[in-house]
KETORMAR-60050 format. One record per atom (N, C-alpha, C): residue number from 1; residue in one letter; chain; atom name; x, y, z. Coordinates in nm, 2 decimals, m for minus. Layout:
! residues N
<lumfi->NUM lodo->A drentor->A timi->CA xx->X yy->Y zz->Z>;
...
! end
This chain:
! residues 95
<lumfi->1 lodo->S drentor->A timi->N xx->0.14 yy->m0.11 zz->0.00>;
<lumfi->1 lodo->S drentor->A timi->CA xx->m0.02 yy->0.00 zz->m0.04>;
<lumfi->1 lodo->S drentor->A timi->C xx->0.10 yy->0.14 zz->0.02>;
<lumfi->2 lodo->A drentor->A timi->N xx->m0.02 yy->0.24 zz->m0.01>;
<lumfi->2 lodo->A drentor->A timi->CA xx->0.10 yy->0.36 zz->m0.06>;
<lumfi->2 lodo->A drentor->A timi->C xx->0.17 yy->0.40 zz->0.13>;
<lumfi->3 lodo->M drentor->A timi->N xx->0.05 yy->0.41 zz->0.19>;
<lumfi->3 lodo->M drentor->A timi->CA xx->0.11 yy->0.42 zz->0.34>;
<lumfi->3 lodo->M drentor->A timi->C xx->0.24 yy->0.34 zz->0.44>;
<lumfi->4 lodo->H drentor->A timi->N xx->0.29 yy->0.21 zz->0.33>;
<lumfi->4 lodo->H drentor->A timi->CA xx->0.35 yy->0.14 zz->0.35>;
<lumfi->4 lodo->H drentor->A timi->C xx->0.45 yy->0.15 zz->0.28>;
<lumfi->5 lodo->A drentor->A timi->N xx->0.44 yy->0.23 zz->0.19>;
<lumfi->5 lodo->A drentor->A timi->CA xx->0.56 yy->0.27 zz->0.13>;
<lumfi->5 lodo->A drentor->A timi->C xx->0.64 yy->0.38 zz->0.17>;
<lumfi->6 lodo->A drentor->A timi->N xx->0.47 yy->0.46 zz->0.25>;
<lumfi->6 lodo->A drentor->A timi->CA xx->0.59 yy->0.65 zz->0.29>;
<lumfi->6 lodo->A drentor->A timi->C xx->0.63 yy->0.61 zz->0.40>;
<lumfi->7 lodo->E drentor->A timi->N xx->0.56 yy->0.47 zz->0.47>;
<lumfi->7 lodo->E drentor->A timi->CA xx->0.65 yy->0.44 zz->0.56>;
<lumfi->7 lodo->E drentor->A timi->C xx->0.77 yy->0.42 zz->0.61>;
<lumfi->8 lodo->H drentor->A timi->N xx->0.79 yy->0.31 zz->0.53>;
<lumfi->8 lodo->H drentor->A timi->CA xx->0.97 yy->0.30 zz->0.50>;
<lumfi->8 lodo->H drentor->A timi->C xx->1.00 yy->0.42 zz->0.42>;
<lumfi->9 lodo->L drentor->A timi->N xx->0.97 yy->0.46 zz->0.38>;
<lumfi->9 lodo->L drentor->A timi->CA xx->1.05 yy->0.59 zz->0.31>;
<lumfi->9 lodo->L drentor->A timi->C xx->1.07 yy->0.69 zz->0.40>;
<lumfi->10 lodo->Y drentor->A timi->N xx->1.00 yy->0.68 zz->0.52>;
<lumfi->10 lodo->Y drentor->A timi->CA xx->1.01 yy->0.79 zz->0.64>;
<lumfi->10 lodo->Y drentor->A timi->C xx->1.10 yy->0.73 zz->0.76>;
<lumfi->11 lodo->T drentor->A timi->N xx->1.07 yy->0.60 zz->0.79>;
<lumfi->11 lodo->T drentor->A timi->CA xx->1.18 yy->0.52 zz->0.92>;
<lumfi->11 lodo->T drentor->A timi->C xx->1.35 yy->0.52 zz->0.78>;
<lumfi->12 lodo->S drentor->A timi->N xx->1.34 yy->0.50 zz->0.66>;
<lumfi->12 lodo->S drentor->A timi->CA xx->1.49 yy->0.52 zz->0.62>;
<lumfi->12 lodo->S drentor->A timi->C xx->1.54 yy->0.70 zz->0.58>;
<lumfi->13 lodo->G drentor->A timi->N xx->1.40 yy->0.78 zz->0.70>;
<lumfi->13 lodo->G drentor->A timi->CA xx->1.53 yy->0.91 zz->0.68>;
<lumfi->13 lodo->G drentor->A timi->C xx->1.48 yy->1.01 zz->0.46>;
<lumfi->14 lodo->Y drentor->A timi->N xx->1.43 yy->0.90 zz->0.41>;
<lumfi->14 lodo->Y drentor->A timi->CA xx->1.40 yy->1.01 zz->0.29>;
<lumfi->14 lodo->Y drentor->A timi->C xx->1.27 yy->1.11 zz->0.28>;
<lumfi->15 lodo->I drentor->A timi->N xx->1.15 yy->1.08 zz->0.38>;
<lumfi->15 lodo->I drentor->A timi->CA xx->1.08 yy->1.21 zz->0.39>;
<lumfi->15 lodo->I drentor->A timi->C xx->1.03 yy->1.25 zz->0.55>;
<lumfi->16 lodo->S drentor->A timi->N xx->0.94 yy->1.31 zz->0.54>;
<lumfi->16 lodo->S drentor->A timi->CA xx->0.92 yy->1.43 zz->0.65>;
<lumfi->16 lodo->S drentor->A timi->C xx->0.78 yy->1.32 zz->0.67>;
<lumfi->17 lodo->Y drentor->A timi->N xx->0.77 yy->1.26 zz->0.84>;
<lumfi->17 lodo->Y drentor->A timi->CA xx->0.61 yy->1.19 zz->0.93>;
<lumfi->17 lodo->Y drentor->A timi->C xx->0.48 yy->1.24 zz->0.79>;
<lumfi->18 lodo->P drentor->A timi->N xx->0.50 yy->1.07 zz->0.72>;
<lumfi->18 lodo->P drentor->A timi->CA xx->0.41 yy->1.07 zz->0.64>;
<lumfi->18 lodo->P drentor->A timi->C xx->0.24 yy->1.11 zz->0.69>;
<lumfi->19 lodo->R drentor->A timi->N xx->0.22 yy->1.06 zz->0.77>;
<lumfi->19 lodo->R drentor->A timi->CA xx->0.06 yy->1.05 zz->0.85>;
<lumfi->19 lodo->R drentor->A timi->C xx->m0.02 yy->1.21 zz->0.90>;
<lumfi->20 lodo->T drentor->A timi->N xx->m0.03 yy->1.30 zz->0.79>;
<lumfi->20 lodo->T drentor->A timi->CA xx->m0.04 yy->1.43 zz->0.76>;
<lumfi->20 lodo->T drentor->A timi->C xx->m0.15 yy->1.43 zz->0.70>;
<lumfi->21 lodo->E drentor->A timi->N xx->m0.26 yy->1.52 zz->0.73>;
<lumfi->21 lodo->E drentor->A timi->CA xx->m0.35 yy->1.59 zz->0.65>;
<lumfi->21 lodo->E drentor->A timi->C xx->m0.31 yy->1.72 zz->0.61>;
<lumfi->22 lodo->S drentor->A timi->N xx->m0.27 yy->1.79 zz->0.65>;
<lumfi->22 lodo->S drentor->A timi->CA xx->m0.16 yy->1.91 zz->0.61>;
<lumfi->22 lodo->S drentor->A timi->C xx->m0.09 yy->1.89 zz->0.44>;
<lumfi->23 lodo->S drentor->A timi->N xx->m0.13 yy->2.04 zz->0.40>;
<lumfi->23 lodo->S drentor->A timi->CA xx->m0.14 yy->2.06 zz->0.28>;
<lumfi->23 lodo->S drentor->A timi->C xx->m0.05 yy->2.27 zz->0.27>;
<lumfi->24 lodo->R drentor->A timi->N xx->m0.05 yy->2.29 zz->0.43>;
<lumfi->24 lodo->R drentor->A timi->CA xx->0.03 yy->2.46 zz->0.45>;
<lumfi->24 lodo->R drentor->A timi->C xx->0.14 yy->2.43 zz->0.55>;
<lumfi->25 lodo->Y drentor->A timi->N xx->0.25 yy->2.45 zz->0.47>;
<lumfi->25 lodo->Y drentor->A timi->CA xx->0.39 yy->2.46 zz->0.59>;
<lumfi->25 lodo->Y drentor->A timi->C xx->0.38 yy->2.64 zz->0.63>;
<lumfi->26 lodo->P drentor->A timi->N xx->0.39 yy->2.59 zz->0.76>;
<lumfi->26 lodo->P drentor->A timi->CA xx->0.42 yy->2.67 zz->0.85>;
<lumfi->26 lodo->P drentor->A timi->C xx->0.54 yy->2.78 zz->0.86>;
<lumfi->27 lodo->A drentor->A timi->N xx->0.51 yy->2.89 zz->0.88>;
<lumfi->27 lodo->A drentor->A timi->CA xx->0.62 yy->2.98 zz->0.84>;
<lumfi->27 lodo->A drentor->A timi->C xx->0.72 yy->3.02 zz->0.83>;
<lumfi->28 lodo->T drentor->A timi->N xx->0.76 yy->2.86 zz->0.95>;
<lumfi->28 lodo->T drentor->A timi->CA xx->0.91 yy->2.85 zz->1.01>;
<lumfi->28 lodo->T drentor->A timi->C xx->0.99 yy->2.74 zz->0.92>;
<lumfi->29 lodo->F drentor->A timi->N xx->0.92 yy->2.73 zz->0.80>;
<lumfi->29 lodo->F drentor->A timi->CA xx->0.94 yy->2.63 zz->0.76>;
<lumfi->29 lodo->F drentor->A timi->C xx->1.08 yy->2.65 zz->0.67>;
<lumfi->30 lodo->D drentor->A timi->N xx->1.22 yy->2.59 zz->0.63>;
<lumfi->30 lodo->D drentor->A timi->CA xx->1.28 yy->2.63 zz->0.56>;
<lumfi->30 lodo->D drentor->A timi->C xx->1.33 yy->2.58 zz->0.42>;
<lumfi->31 lodo->I drentor->A timi->N xx->1.24 yy->2.66 zz->0.37>;
<lumfi->31 lodo->I drentor->A timi->CA xx->1.26 yy->2.59 zz->0.27>;
<lumfi->31 lodo->I drentor->A timi->C xx->1.31 yy->2.64 zz->0.12>;
<lumfi->32 lodo->A drentor->A timi->N xx->1.44 yy->2.66 zz->0.18>;
<lumfi->32 lodo->A drentor->A timi->CA xx->1.58 yy->2.70 zz->0.16>;
<lumfi->32 lodo->A drentor->A timi->C xx->1.62 yy->2.56 zz->0.13>;
<lumfi->33 lodo->A drentor->A timi->N xx->1.64 yy->2.52 zz->0.26>;
<lumfi->33 lodo->A drentor->A timi->CA xx->1.73 yy->2.42 zz->0.27>;
<lumfi->33 lodo->A drentor->A timi->C xx->1.71 yy->2.30 zz->0.22>;
<lumfi->34 lodo->A drentor->A timi->N xx->1.53 yy->2.27 zz->0.23>;
<lumfi->34 lodo->A drentor->A timi->CA xx->1.44 yy->2.16 zz->0.16>;
<lumfi->34 lodo->A drentor->A timi->C xx->1.48 yy->2.15 zz->0.02>;
<lumfi->35 lodo->L drentor->A timi->N xx->1.51 yy->2.29 zz->m0.07>;
<lumfi->35 lodo->L drentor->A timi->CA xx->1.55 yy->2.26 zz->m0.24>;
<lumfi->35 lodo->L drentor->A timi->C xx->1.71 yy->2.27 zz->m0.27>;
<lumfi->36 lodo->R drentor->A timi->N xx->1.80 yy->2.31 zz->m0.17>;
<lumfi->36 lodo->R drentor->A timi->CA xx->1.96 yy->2.30 zz->m0.17>;
<lumfi->36 lodo->R drentor->A timi->C xx->2.00 yy->2.19 zz->m0.14>;
<lumfi->37 lodo->E drentor->A timi->N xx->1.85 yy->2.04 zz->m0.05>;
<lumfi->37 lodo->E drentor->A timi->CA xx->1.90 yy->1.94 zz->m0.04>;
<lumfi->37 lodo->E drentor->A timi->C xx->1.91 yy->1.87 zz->m0.15>;
<lumfi->38 lodo->Q drentor->A timi->N xx->1.83 yy->1.89 zz->m0.23>;
<lumfi->38 lodo->Q drentor->A timi->CA xx->1.71 yy->1.84 zz->m0.35>;
<lumfi->38 lodo->Q drentor->A timi->C xx->1.79 yy->1.91 zz->m0.45>;
<lumfi->39 lodo->S drentor->A timi->N xx->1.90 yy->1.99 zz->m0.51>;
<lumfi->39 lodo->S drentor->A timi->CA xx->1.96 yy->2.07 zz->m0.57>;
<lumfi->39 lodo->S drentor->A timi->C xx->2.07 yy->1.98 zz->m0.65>;
<lumfi->40 lodo->Y drentor->A timi->N xx->2.10 yy->1.89 zz->m0.55>;
<lumfi->40 lodo->Y drentor->A timi->CA xx->2.18 yy->1.74 zz->m0.55>;
<lumfi->40 lodo->Y drentor->A timi->C xx->2.06 yy->1.67 zz->m0.65>;
<lumfi->41 lodo->H drentor->A timi->N xx->2.00 yy->1.64 zz->m0.70>;
<lumfi->41 lodo->H drentor->A timi->CA xx->1.93 yy->1.48 zz->m0.73>;
<lumfi->41 lodo->H drentor->A timi->C xx->1.97 yy->1.57 zz->m0.89>;
<lumfi->42 lodo->P drentor->A timi->N xx->1.98 yy->1.39 zz->m0.91>;
<lumfi->42 lodo->P drentor->A timi->CA xx->2.03 yy->1.43 zz->m1.09>;
<lumfi->42 lodo->P drentor->A timi->C xx->1.94 yy->1.45 zz->m1.20>;
<lumfi->43 lodo->N drentor->A timi->N xx->1.80 yy->1.39 zz->m1.13>;
<lumfi->43 lodo->N drentor->A timi->CA xx->1.69 yy->1.40 zz->m1.24>;
<lumfi->43 lodo->N drentor->A timi->C xx->1.60 yy->1.60 zz->m1.22>;
<lumfi->44 lodo->W drentor->A timi->N xx->1.64 yy->1.67 zz->m1.02>;
<lumfi->44 lodo->W drentor->A timi->CA xx->1.57 yy->1.69 zz->m1.11>;
<lumfi->44 lodo->W drentor->A timi->C xx->1.67 yy->1.82 zz->m1.04>;
<lumfi->45 lodo->G drentor->A timi->N xx->1.76 yy->1.81 zz->m0.97>;
<lumfi->45 lodo->G drentor->A timi->CA xx->1.84 yy->1.96 zz->m0.95>;
<lumfi->45 lodo->G drentor->A timi->C xx->1.86 yy->2.10 zz->m1.00>;
<lumfi->46 lodo->K drentor->A timi->N xx->1.89 yy->2.04 zz->m1.14>;
<lumfi->46 lodo->K drentor->A timi->CA xx->1.93 yy->2.15 zz->m1.19>;
<lumfi->46 lodo->K drentor->A timi->C xx->1.74 yy->2.33 zz->m1.17>;
<lumfi->47 lodo->T drentor->A timi->N xx->1.63 yy->2.21 zz->m1.19>;
<lumfi->47 lodo->T drentor->A timi->CA xx->1.51 yy->2.29 zz->m1.06>;
<lumfi->47 lodo->T drentor->A timi->C xx->1.56 yy->2.34 zz->m0.99>;
<lumfi->48 lodo->A drentor->A timi->N xx->1.60 yy->2.28 zz->m0.89>;
<lumfi->48 lodo->A drentor->A timi->CA xx->1.56 yy->2.31 zz->m0.78>;
<lumfi->48 lodo->A drentor->A timi->C xx->1.70 yy->2.49 zz->m0.71>;
<lumfi->49 lodo->G drentor->A timi->N xx->1.85 yy->2.37 zz->m0.81>;
<lumfi->49 lodo->G drentor->A timi->CA xx->1.92 yy->2.55 zz->m0.82>;
<lumfi->49 lodo->G drentor->A timi->C xx->1.87 yy->2.63 zz->m0.89>;
<lumfi->50 lodo->F drentor->A timi->N xx->1.76 yy->2.60 zz->m0.92>;
<lumfi->50 lodo->F drentor->A timi->CA xx->1.75 yy->2.79 zz->m1.09>;
<lumfi->50 lodo->F drentor->A timi->C xx->1.62 yy->2.80 zz->m0.95>;
<lumfi->51 lodo->I drentor->A timi->N xx->1.60 yy->2.78 zz->m0.87>;
<lumfi->51 lodo->I drentor->A timi->CA xx->1.44 yy->2.92 zz->m0.81>;
<lumfi->51 lodo->I drentor->A timi->C xx->1.51 yy->2.87 zz->m0.64>;
<lumfi->52 lodo->L drentor->A timi->N xx->1.66 yy->2.80 zz->m0.58>;
<lumfi->52 lodo->L drentor->A timi->CA xx->1.75 yy->2.87 zz->m0.54>;
<lumfi->52 lodo->L drentor->A timi->C xx->1.79 yy->3.00 zz->m0.55>;
<lumfi->53 lodo->N drentor->A timi->N xx->1.81 yy->2.99 zz->m0.72>;
<lumfi->53 lodo->N drentor->A timi->CA xx->1.89 yy->3.12 zz->m0.73>;
<lumfi->53 lodo->N drentor->A timi->C xx->1.85 yy->3.24 zz->m0.77>;
<lumfi->54 lodo->H drentor->A timi->N xx->1.70 yy->3.17 zz->m0.84>;
<lumfi->54 lodo->H drentor->A timi->CA xx->1.64 yy->3.33 zz->m0.88>;
<lumfi->54 lodo->H drentor->A timi->C xx->1.53 yy->3.37 zz->m0.81>;
<lumfi->55 lodo->N drentor->A timi->N xx->1.53 yy->3.29 zz->m0.67>;
<lumfi->55 lodo->N drentor->A timi->CA xx->1.41 yy->3.36 zz->m0.56>;
<lumfi->55 lodo->N drentor->A timi->C xx->1.56 yy->3.32 zz->m0.43>;
<lumfi->56 lodo->P drentor->A timi->N xx->1.60 yy->3.48 zz->m0.44>;
<lumfi->56 lodo->P drentor->A timi->CA xx->1.67 yy->3.49 zz->m0.26>;
<lumfi->56 lodo->P drentor->A timi->C xx->1.63 yy->3.46 zz->m0.12>;
<lumfi->57 lodo->N drentor->A timi->N xx->1.49 yy->3.48 zz->m0.10>;
<lumfi->57 lodo->N drentor->A timi->CA xx->1.42 yy->3.52 zz->m0.04>;
<lumfi->57 lodo->N drentor->A timi->C xx->1.26 yy->3.44 zz->m0.12>;
<lumfi->58 lodo->I drentor->A timi->N xx->1.25 yy->3.29 zz->m0.07>;
<lumfi->58 lodo->I drentor->A timi->CA xx->1.21 yy->3.25 zz->m0.13>;
<lumfi->58 lodo->I drentor->A timi->C xx->1.12 yy->3.15 zz->0.03>;
<lumfi->59 lodo->R drentor->A timi->N xx->1.01 yy->3.22 zz->0.03>;
<lumfi->59 lodo->R drentor->A timi->CA xx->0.90 yy->3.10 zz->0.13>;
<lumfi->59 lodo->R drentor->A timi->C xx->0.84 yy->3.07 zz->0.11>;
<lumfi->60 lodo->P drentor->A timi->N xx->0.81 yy->2.95 zz->0.22>;
<lumfi->60 lodo->P drentor->A timi->CA xx->0.73 yy->2.87 zz->0.15>;
<lumfi->60 lodo->P drentor->A timi->C xx->0.50 yy->2.93 zz->0.14>;
<lumfi->61 lodo->P drentor->A timi->N xx->0.48 yy->2.87 zz->0.06>;
<lumfi->61 lodo->P drentor->A timi->CA xx->0.36 yy->2.86 zz->0.04>;
<lumfi->61 lodo->P drentor->A timi->C xx->0.26 yy->2.82 zz->0.13>;
<lumfi->62 lodo->T drentor->A timi->N xx->0.12 yy->2.95 zz->0.08>;
<lumfi->62 lodo->T drentor->A timi->CA xx->0.07 yy->2.99 zz->0.25>;
<lumfi->62 lodo->T drentor->A timi->C xx->m0.08 yy->2.92 zz->0.19>;
<lumfi->63 lodo->Q drentor->A timi->N xx->m0.06 yy->2.90 zz->0.08>;
<lumfi->63 lodo->Q drentor->A timi->CA xx->m0.16 yy->2.87 zz->0.06>;
<lumfi->63 lodo->Q drentor->A timi->C xx->m0.23 yy->2.70 zz->0.13>;
<lumfi->64 lodo->G drentor->A timi->N xx->m0.28 yy->2.62 zz->0.19>;
<lumfi->64 lodo->G drentor->A timi->CA xx->m0.35 yy->2.49 zz->0.20>;
<lumfi->64 lodo->G drentor->A timi->C xx->m0.40 yy->2.50 zz->0.35>;
<lumfi->65 lodo->H drentor->A timi->N xx->m0.41 yy->2.34 zz->0.35>;
<lumfi->65 lodo->H drentor->A timi->CA xx->m0.49 yy->2.28 zz->0.54>;
<lumfi->65 lodo->H drentor->A timi->C xx->m0.37 yy->2.30 zz->0.57>;
<lumfi->66 lodo->D drentor->A timi->N xx->m0.37 yy->2.35 zz->0.75>;
<lumfi->66 lodo->D drentor->A timi->CA xx->m0.31 yy->2.33 zz->0.84>;
<lumfi->66 lodo->D drentor->A timi->C xx->m0.40 yy->2.25 zz->0.90>;
<lumfi->67 lodo->A drentor->A timi->N xx->m0.37 yy->2.06 zz->0.94>;
<lumfi->67 lodo->A drentor->A timi->CA xx->m0.43 yy->2.03 zz->1.04>;
<lumfi->67 lodo->A drentor->A timi->C xx->m0.35 yy->1.99 zz->1.12>;
<lumfi->68 lodo->G drentor->A timi->N xx->m0.25 yy->2.09 zz->1.18>;
<lumfi->68 lodo->G drentor->A timi->CA xx->m0.19 yy->2.12 zz->1.31>;
<lumfi->68 lodo->G drentor->A timi->C xx->m0.15 yy->1.97 zz->1.39>;
<lumfi->69 lodo->D drentor->A timi->N xx->m0.11 yy->1.88 zz->1.30>;
<lumfi->69 lodo->D drentor->A timi->CA xx->m0.01 yy->1.74 zz->1.38>;
<lumfi->69 lodo->D drentor->A timi->C xx->0.10 yy->1.79 zz->1.31>;
<lumfi->70 lodo->H drentor->A timi->N xx->0.11 yy->1.76 zz->1.21>;
<lumfi->70 lodo->H drentor->A timi->CA xx->0.21 yy->1.78 zz->1.14>;
<lumfi->70 lodo->H drentor->A timi->C xx->0.29 yy->1.84 zz->0.97>;
<lumfi->71 lodo->P drentor->A timi->N xx->0.41 yy->1.93 zz->0.96>;
<lumfi->71 lodo->P drentor->A timi->CA xx->0.44 yy->2.00 zz->0.86>;
<lumfi->71 lodo->P drentor->A timi->C xx->0.38 yy->1.84 zz->0.68>;
<lumfi->72 lodo->P drentor->A timi->N xx->0.34 yy->1.96 zz->0.60>;
<lumfi->72 lodo->P drentor->A timi->CA xx->0.30 yy->1.82 zz->0.45>;
<lumfi->72 lodo->P drentor->A timi->C xx->0.45 yy->1.71 zz->0.44>;
<lumfi->73 lodo->I drentor->A timi->N xx->0.41 yy->1.60 zz->0.35>;
<lumfi->73 lodo->I drentor->A timi->CA xx->0.49 yy->1.51 zz->0.34>;
<lumfi->73 lodo->I drentor->A timi->C xx->0.59 yy->1.60 zz->0.23>;
<lumfi->74 lodo->T drentor->A timi->N xx->0.72 yy->1.58 zz->0.25>;
<lumfi->74 lodo->T drentor->A timi->CA xx->0.87 yy->1.63 zz->0.28>;
<lumfi->74 lodo->T drentor->A timi->C xx->0.94 yy->1.59 zz->0.20>;
<lumfi->75 lodo->P drentor->A timi->N xx->1.00 yy->1.57 zz->0.11>;
<lumfi->75 lodo->P drentor->A timi->CA xx->1.12 yy->1.54 zz->0.04>;
<lumfi->75 lodo->P drentor->A timi->C xx->1.26 yy->1.61 zz->0.19>;
<lumfi->76 lodo->V drentor->A timi->N xx->1.31 yy->1.52 zz->0.25>;
<lumfi->76 lodo->V drentor->A timi->CA xx->1.40 yy->1.53 zz->0.41>;
<lumfi->76 lodo->V drentor->A timi->C xx->1.56 yy->1.49 zz->0.28>;
<lumfi->77 lodo->R drentor->A timi->N xx->1.56 yy->1.41 zz->0.24>;
<lumfi->77 lodo->R drentor->A timi->CA xx->1.73 yy->1.34 zz->0.21>;
<lumfi->77 lodo->R drentor->A timi->C xx->1.70 yy->1.33 zz->0.03>;
<lumfi->78 lodo->C drentor->A timi->N xx->1.80 yy->1.33 zz->m0.02>;
<lumfi->78 lodo->C drentor->A timi->CA xx->1.81 yy->1.36 zz->m0.23>;
<lumfi->78 lodo->C drentor->A timi->C xx->1.83 yy->1.19 zz->m0.19>;
<lumfi->79 lodo->A drentor->A timi->N xx->1.77 yy->1.15 zz->m0.33>;
<lumfi->79 lodo->A drentor->A timi->CA xx->1.77 yy->0.99 zz->m0.32>;
<lumfi->79 lodo->A drentor->A timi->C xx->1.77 yy->1.01 zz->m0.44>;
<lumfi->80 lodo->P drentor->A timi->N xx->1.88 yy->0.90 zz->m0.56>;
<lumfi->80 lodo->P drentor->A timi->CA xx->1.88 yy->0.87 zz->m0.68>;
<lumfi->80 lodo->P drentor->A timi->C xx->1.83 yy->0.78 zz->m0.69>;
<lumfi->81 lodo->R drentor->A timi->N xx->1.74 yy->0.75 zz->m0.82>;
<lumfi->81 lodo->R drentor->A timi->CA xx->1.66 yy->0.63 zz->m0.83>;
<lumfi->81 lodo->R drentor->A timi->C xx->1.76 yy->0.51 zz->m0.81>;
<lumfi->82 lodo->G drentor->A timi->N xx->1.89 yy->0.47 zz->m0.80>;
<lumfi->82 lodo->G drentor->A timi->CA xx->1.99 yy->0.36 zz->m0.81>;
<lumfi->82 lodo->G drentor->A timi->C xx->1.95 yy->0.38 zz->m0.64>;
<lumfi->83 lodo->E drentor->A timi->N xx->1.92 yy->0.44 zz->m0.56>;
<lumfi->83 lodo->E drentor->A timi->CA xx->1.99 yy->0.45 zz->m0.46>;
<lumfi->83 lodo->E drentor->A timi->C xx->1.81 yy->0.34 zz->m0.36>;
<lumfi->84 lodo->I drentor->A timi->N xx->1.66 yy->0.44 zz->m0.40>;
<lumfi->84 lodo->I drentor->A timi->CA xx->1.54 yy->0.37 zz->m0.39>;
<lumfi->84 lodo->I drentor->A timi->C xx->1.49 yy->0.24 zz->m0.45>;
<lumfi->85 lodo->T drentor->A timi->N xx->1.56 yy->0.15 zz->m0.41>;
<lumfi->85 lodo->T drentor->A timi->CA xx->1.46 yy->m0.04 zz->m0.47>;
<lumfi->85 lodo->T drentor->A timi->C xx->1.35 yy->m0.01 zz->m0.51>;
<lumfi->86 lodo->K drentor->A timi->N xx->1.26 yy->0.01 zz->m0.39>;
<lumfi->86 lodo->K drentor->A timi->CA xx->1.14 yy->m0.08 zz->m0.43>;
<lumfi->86 lodo->K drentor->A timi->C xx->1.07 yy->m0.02 zz->m0.53>;
<lumfi->87 lodo->G drentor->A timi->N xx->0.96 yy->m0.04 zz->m0.60>;
<lumfi->87 lodo->G drentor->A timi->CA xx->0.86 yy->m0.01 zz->m0.76>;
<lumfi->87 lodo->G drentor->A timi->C xx->0.85 yy->0.14 zz->m0.64>;
<lumfi->88 lodo->K drentor->A timi->N xx->0.74 yy->0.06 zz->m0.57>;
<lumfi->88 lodo->K drentor->A timi->CA xx->0.65 yy->0.17 zz->m0.57>;
<lumfi->88 lodo->K drentor->A timi->C xx->0.72 yy->0.30 zz->m0.42>;
<lumfi->89 lodo->E drentor->A timi->N xx->0.77 yy->0.28 zz->m0.42>;
<lumfi->89 lodo->E drentor->A timi->CA xx->0.85 yy->0.38 zz->m0.26>;
<lumfi->89 lodo->E drentor->A timi->C xx->0.94 yy->0.49 zz->m0.39>;
<lumfi->90 lodo->W drentor->A timi->N xx->0.99 yy->0.43 zz->m0.45>;
<lumfi->90 lodo->W drentor->A timi->CA xx->1.00 yy->0.55 zz->m0.58>;
<lumfi->90 lodo->W drentor->A timi->C xx->0.92 yy->0.64 zz->m0.61>;
<lumfi->91 lodo->K drentor->A timi->N xx->0.80 yy->0.59 zz->m0.67>;
<lumfi->91 lodo->K drentor->A timi->CA xx->0.71 yy->0.63 zz->m0.72>;
<lumfi->91 lodo->K drentor->A timi->C xx->0.65 yy->0.68 zz->m0.65>;
<lumfi->92 lodo->L drentor->A timi->N xx->0.67 yy->0.70 zz->m0.50>;
<lumfi->92 lodo->L drentor->A timi->CA xx->0.59 yy->0.76 zz->m0.38>;
<lumfi->92 lodo->L drentor->A timi->C xx->0.68 yy->0.87 zz->m0.38>;
<lumfi->93 lodo->Y drentor->A timi->N xx->0.80 yy->0.86 zz->m0.36>;
<lumfi->93 lodo->Y drentor->A timi->CA xx->0.94 yy->0.96 zz->m0.36>;
<lumfi->93 lodo->Y drentor->A timi->C xx->0.93 yy->1.06 zz->m0.52>;
<lumfi->94 lodo->D drentor->A timi->N xx->0.93 yy->0.99 zz->m0.61>;
<lumfi->94 lodo->D drentor->A timi->CA xx->0.95 yy->1.08 zz->m0.70>;
<lumfi->94 lodo->D drentor->A timi->C xx->0.83 yy->1.15 zz->m0.74>;
<lumfi->95 lodo->Y drentor->A timi->N xx->0.69 yy->1.15 zz->m0.72>;
<lumfi->95 lodo->Y drentor->A timi->CA xx->0.51 yy->1.24 zz->m0.69>;
<lumfi->95 lodo->Y drentor->A timi->C xx->0.60 yy->1.39 zz->m0.66>;
! end
């Protein structure tokens, strides 16, 4: 199931806590740090780097729902395809 894959990605340190309904980041969320981590990714790293270079004062989105429990699911560690070997987990991470 998708939740099982998400929980494994979480316990492996690839994504933030997956059991949340939140879709809005708190004002204190360091989006630049999340983008810096992803700027090394072989597939989308150039896009993350471009966003950082052209938006030095980037802030998290203000739209969405705050369920009050955890921030939205976010990739926290850069991982190329070969590092996440289970297909369902890669599909979820890549999404």
